[in-house]
C-alpha positions in Angstrom: 6.0 16.6 11.0 2.7 14.9 10.5 1.9 12.5 7.6 -1.5 10.9 7.3 -3.1 9.4 4.2 -6.6 10.4 3.2 -7.5 6.8 2.4 -6.2 3.2 2.3 -5.3 1.4 -0.9 -5.5 -2.2 -2.1 -2.4 -3.2 -4.0 -3.5 -6.5 -5.5 -4.3 -8.5 -2.4 -6.9 -11.1 -3.5 -7.0 -9.5 -6.9 -8.3 -6.2 -5.5 -6.8 -2.9 -6.6 -7.5 0.8 -5.9 -9.7 2.1 -3.0 -13.3 2.4 -4.2 -15.1 -0.6 -2.7 -18.0 0.1 -0.4 -16.9 0.2 3.3 -18.8 -3.0 4.2 -16.9 -5.2 1.7 -13.6 -3.2 1.5 -10.6 -5.1 2.7 -8.6 -3.8 5.8 -6.0 -2.2 3.5 -8.7 0.3 2.3 -10.0 1.0 5.8 -6.8 1.6 7.7 -4.5 4.4 6.7 -0.9 5.1 7.8 0.0 8.0 10.1 3.5 9.2 11.0 4.1 11.7 13.7 7.6 13.1 14.3 8.4 15.9 16.7 11.6 17.6 17.7 12.8 17.6 21.3 12.1 21.4 21.3 8.5 20.9 20.2 8.0 18.1 22.7 9.2 20.3 25.6 7.3 23.4 24.5 4.1 21.4 24.2 4.6 19.5 27.4 4.3 16.2 25.5 5.5 12.8 26.7 7.2 10.9 23.9 6.8 7.7 25.9 3.1 8.2 26.3 2.7 8.8 22.5 4.7 5.6 21.8 2.5 3.6 24.2 -0.7 4.9 22.4 0.6 4.3 18.9 -1.8 1.3 18.2 -4.9 3.3 19.3 -7.4 3.2 16.5 -8.3 6.7 15.4 -10.3 8.3 12.6 -9.7 11.5 10.6 -12.1 13.2 13.0 -9.2 13.5 15.5 -6.8 15.3 13.2 -8.4 18.8 13.3 -8.7 18.8 17.1 -5.2 17.4 17.7 -3.7 20.1 15.5 -5.6 22.8 17.4 -4.4 21.4 20.7 -0.8 21.0 19.4 -0.6 24.7 18.4 -2.5 25.9 21.5 -5.2 27.5 19.3 -8.0 28.8 21.5 -11.4 28.0 19.9 -14.9 27.1 20.9 -14.9 24.3 18.3 -11.9 22.5 19.9 -12.9 19.2 21.6 -10.2 17.8 23.9 -11.8 14.4 23.6 -10.9 14.3 19.9 -7.3 15.5 20.5 -5.2 12.3 20.4 -2.3 14.0 22.1 -4.3 15.4 25.0 -3.6 12.4 27.3 0.1 12.8 26.6 0.4 16.4 27.6 2.2 16.7 31.0 0.7 20.2 31.6 -2.0 22.4 30.3 -0.9 24.8 27.6 
């Protein structure tokens, strides 16, 4: 299960609401979005993923650019557009798929 928001949101901090400020003046709440990744033990084993590795990398700053490539890698999709360097799970795979 993967949840990732498409944008951050200001909820009244310093009188700021919504998410429409220009990036250069937007507060951190608008620039950083939540992501939740949950996987079953079966998925972890089939994909050769290390739960401990993923846990250690949880504070790594990523952008939405990583999502597409990480999903391709997770489901072993063979494609010329796949870029392992943009697969945030690549470093946590114990073996090649």
